[in-house]
N, C-alpha and C positions, 0 to 999 in steps of 0.2 A: 349626725354620724359622716354626713357630705363631706363636713368642712374637715374634718379629722382626717379622711382618706386624701382629700385635696393637698393638706398640709404636708402628711406623711409621703405623699408623691414628689411634692416641691422639694423636701429633705432627700430623697432618692435621686433625685436629679442633681440636686446640689453635689452629693456625695460622688455620683459618676463624673461629673465635671471636674470635680477636683481631682480626683484619682486619675482622669485622662491627663490633666495639666501636667500631676506630678510624674505621668508615665514619660510623656514628652520632653521634660526636662532630664529626667534620668537618661533618656536614649540620647538626646543631644551632646550631653556630659561624656557619656559613653563615645559617641562618634569623636568628639572633638579628642578626648585622651587617644584614642585609636590612631586619630590622624597624625598627632603628635608624636605617638609611638612609633609611627611608620616613617615619619621625616627624618626623625633620629637614625633610623635603620638604614634610608635611605643614604643619609649624608656620610655614615661610617662605611656603606658598601661603595659609594662614589671613591670616598678616600681610597680604601683597599685598593678598588680595581685600578686606580690611576696610578698608585706605586707601582702594582704588579705589570702595568703596560710601560713605565718608564723604565724597570728591571729587566721586563723583555726586550726592550729596544738596546738597552745597553749590551745585553747578550748579544743579540743579533748585530750591533756594531762591530763587537770584539772577535764575534768568531766567523767576518765575512771574510777572510782570507787575505785582506789588506787593512794594514794598521794606517792609520793617519801618517806616520813616519814613512812607510814605503808605497804610498800613495804619492807622494810627494808635498801632501800639505804638513802644515805643522802639528807636531803633536800635541796634545794636551799636556799639561804640567802634572809634576808627582811623577810617581815611578811607573805609570803604567808608559810615559813617552820612553823608556829605555826597553818596552817588550815589543817585539815583532810578531805580528801574526801574517802566517804564509801558508800557502797550500802546496801540496806536490802534484805532481803530473797527474794523479788518480782523483784529486781534489780533496786529500785526505788533509785535515787542518791540523797545522803548528804551532807553537809559539817558543820564542828564543830570546834571549838578552842580546840587546845591540852593543855591543864593545865599544865604548867611549873611544879608545885608543887605537882603532883601526881605522885607515882613512877612508872616507865616504866618498862616493860619487855625489856630483853635483848637477846632473842633468836636469832638465823642466821635463818631467814626465808628461805634461800635456803638450809638449811638441813633437813626441811620436806618432806617427799617424799611419794606420795599416790601409792599405790599398790592395787587395787582395793576398799575392805571396809577396809582395813588396811591402817596404816598411820605408819611412821617411823622418827626417829629424830636421828642425829648421830653428835655430836662432843664432844670436851674433857671437856667440862666443864658441860653438862648435860646427865643424862640416862634419860630413858622414859619406861612407860609401858602402854599396852592399856586394856579397858576395855568397860562396855556398863551400859546403865541405864535404867530401867524396871518399869511398874507398871502392874495392872492385866490385862491391855489390850493386853499384850503380849501371856495371855493364858499359858498352859502350857511349862515350861522352862525345858530342861535338862543341868544343870548347870554343869555336867561333861563333857560334849559335848564342852560347851563353854570353860571351862578350856584347854582341851584338843586342842583347836583350837587356843590358844594362847593368850588367855585373863585373867589376873589378877586380874580383882576387878569389884564391880558393885556397882552403888548406886539404892536403892531401894526406890520408892516411898511409905513412911510409911502413908501418909495421904493427904488429901486435904480439902478445905474448897470450898463450891458451891458459884458459882459466881451471882446464883440470889438473890433476896432481901434477903431472911431469911438468906442466908450465913452461912448454917450449916455445923460444922466439921464431918468428915468423915474419917475413917479408909482406908487403901487400902486393899482389902479383901485377897489379895494375899501376903501380907506381910510377914506375920508370914511362909508361907510355904517356898516361896522364900527365907527367910532368912536362916532357917534349910538347905535347901538343897544347896544355894550357899556356906555357912560354910563348909558343908560335902564334898564340893568338890574343897576345898581349895583357896576359891575366899575370898579376902579381902572386907568387906563390908561397906557401908558408907549408909546412908538415905537422902532424900529430902522432904520438904512438899512443896505441892502445893498452894500458897497462896493468898487470895483474902481478905485481912484485908483493913478496910477502917480506923482505925485510931491504935494508938498504944495499947489502950487494947486490941483491937482485936487481933493484933501481938502477945502480951504477952501470949492472951488466945492459941493461936496454939501454940506457945513454951510450954507451959504448957501440951497440949496436947501429943506433942512428946515426952518429958520428961515421961510422964507418961508410954507411950506406950512403950517406952525403957527399963522400968523395968523389969530385968530379962536377958536384951541381950547385948552382948559387942559388939562393934564398933571398926572396923581399921580404918575407914575413918572420915572425917567430918560429921556434921547433916548441911544439905543445907536448906538455904531459898530461894523460889522459887518463886518470886511474879512476876506475868505475865499478858500482856495484853490478853483479850477475843478479837479476830478479826472478828469474825463471828455472834456476839450476842449482845444483851444488856447486860452490866455486872455491877454489884454494885459498881466496880473499876473506871468506866469511868471517874469519875469527881473528881478522887482522884490527888492530884498535886505530882509534883516529891519531893518537899519538904517532903511531907506526906509520899509519899513511902520510903523515905529515913531514917525518925524517925521510920516507921513500922519496916525497916530491922534492925536498929540498937537495936530497943527495942526486938525484937526476939532474936536476936544474942545475948544480953547482957546476956539475961535470959538463952539459952543455955549453954554460957559458965560459969556462975553463977551453972550450976548444973554438972559441970565438963567435959562436953563435946566441943569438937573444933565446932565453928561455921564457915560455909561459905556460901558465896553469890554467886547465880546464875544470870548471866549476859548476855547482847550482847551488840552491840555498838550501839544499838538506846537508850537503857537505859542508857549508861555510858555517851552519849551525851546530851540527852534532858530529864532523869528521875532522876537518882541518883545525889547525892552531892558527886562526886569522891574523893574530899578532904575527907570526913568522912568515906565512903564506903571501900575506900582503904586500911584502918585497918583492914581489915577481908580479908582472902583469895580468890580468885575469881574463878569460876566455869565459864568459857567464853563460849558462844556458837555463832557459825559463821559457816555458811555452803560455804562460798567462800574456793577457794582453799588453800587460806593462812589466817591467822586471821588479820583482819583488827585494832583490836585494839592497841593504842602504850602504853596501861598501862599494867600493871604487871597483870599475872594471873597463876594460879597454874595446871589447868585442863582445856584443851579445847575438847569441844563438837564438833566435827567437821562434823559428818553427823547426817541427822534422817533420812535416808533410807539404813543403812547397811543391811549387810546379814552376819549372823553368825551361824556356826553349833550349832545345839540344842535351837533354837530360831526360830519361824515360823513368815514368813512375816518380814516387816522391823523392824529394832532397831537404836535406839541412839547410836553412836559410840563415845568414849572418848580418849583422851590420857592424861596421867598425865607428868608432869615433875617435875625433882627433881635434884638438883645441885650436883654433885658426892662428896662422902664424907660427905654427910650431913645428 
């Protein structure tokens, strides 16, 4: 009896051991399968997240405001090299095709150095000098102090057309005073006209006003046509097309040239991208306005208005800042 109990007990122990071994084996197998499945998901997850990161980096790069082309480095090969990414004065991003048949500037953008309100440019191809542009809004200006502060030229507003429906042409009430004082201080002088012409006839009328007003004055710098959009009010030019703006600009510049003056066109990247026909406008020197740290345009320009918030000894409050770039030996 006792022997049968012992044998039965041994048998039960053996069964328990076998069941335990089988359980351990099955658990290890499940763990191995789970680990293998987990590694597969990890690999897939890593691959997917890497692709998303690359795409995100590419999106950040393309939306940075300056493309490789505009920042002075070589653009990548392919169609992307023909696209310029830029921002306006409010930080809004845009993109436009770079026109291959419009002359480009060859400035080395790394050579532009900001130092407060002043800007310098130094390489072995171009020389530079600084200036300001002003209207009667600047009030009394001490041009001798401007000259002593290291500025060599000034563009004076000679007149403007009102942006209301009547569109009357007006002289800048400080033009004559500014001209006499700037010349006496030894500054080179040019003029600009703030334009709101809606057709070529009005643009020629604006040119005639400038030519008439300049009688008895001599200029050192160009006569600038300055068509601008009115951002904070309804304006008579709101529905003028880019094609018409181009025609107006050419009509003004042709009259100015025929009168013996050098015409120049005031522009910015929005106008070069979406308003002007640059194939035609590029026949004239460009005074380019852009308040980013570097000029975003790929196109040729002679002057860069680099700030509208400069401080200059002799001028009360903020003033527009300009740099002229000239090829050495020219």
